C-alpha positions in Angstrom: 67.1 29.3 2.2 69.5 26.5 2.6 68.0 25.5 6.0 64.8 25.1 4.4 66.6 22.3 1.9 68.3 21.1 4.6 64.7 20.4 6.3 62.9 19.2 3.1 66.0 16.7 1.6 68.2 16.1 5.2 71.8 16.9 5.4 73.1 14.1 3.2 70.2 14.7 0.6 70.1 16.0 -2.8 67.6 18.8 -4.6 66.4 17.4 -7.6 67.3 19.9 -9.4 70.7 20.5 -8.3 72.7 17.0 -8.2 75.4 16.5 -6.2 77.5 15.2 -8.7 77.4 18.9 -10.6 78.3 20.3 -6.9 81.2 17.8 -6.8 82.6 18.5 -10.1 82.7 22.3 -9.3 84.4 21.4 -6.2 86.8 19.4 -7.7 88.0 22.3 -10.4 88.3 25.1 -8.2 85.1 26.7 -9.3 83.5 26.9 -6.2 84.4 26.5 -1.8 80.7 26.3 -0.9 79.3 23.5 1.1 76.3 21.7 -1.1 73.5 23.1 0.6 74.5 27.1 0.1 75.6 26.2 -3.5 71.8 24.8 -4.0 71.1 27.7 -2.1 72.6 30.7 -4.5 71.5 28.4 -7.5 67.9 28.9 -6.3 68.2 32.4 -5.7 68.8 33.2 -9.2 66.6 34.4 -12.0 66.2 30.9 -13.1 67.8 28.3 -11.4 66.4 25.2 -13.4 67.9 26.6 -16.9 71.3 27.1 -15.6 72.1 23.6 -14.1 74.5 22.0 -16.4 74.6 18.1 -15.9 77.9 16.1 -15.7 77.9 12.8 -17.5 
């Protein structure tokens, strides 16, 4: 799944439902050590990935 996202959005792109800012927030807080696209792939594989996506303000 990760490779599909990289092909679709590019290596420096962003998934429309999983902002890079949210991933950065988790990295800074020690909540993940995953790279951005691995992090997105795990969220997309969940039961309802778009409901469990808090926004960083």
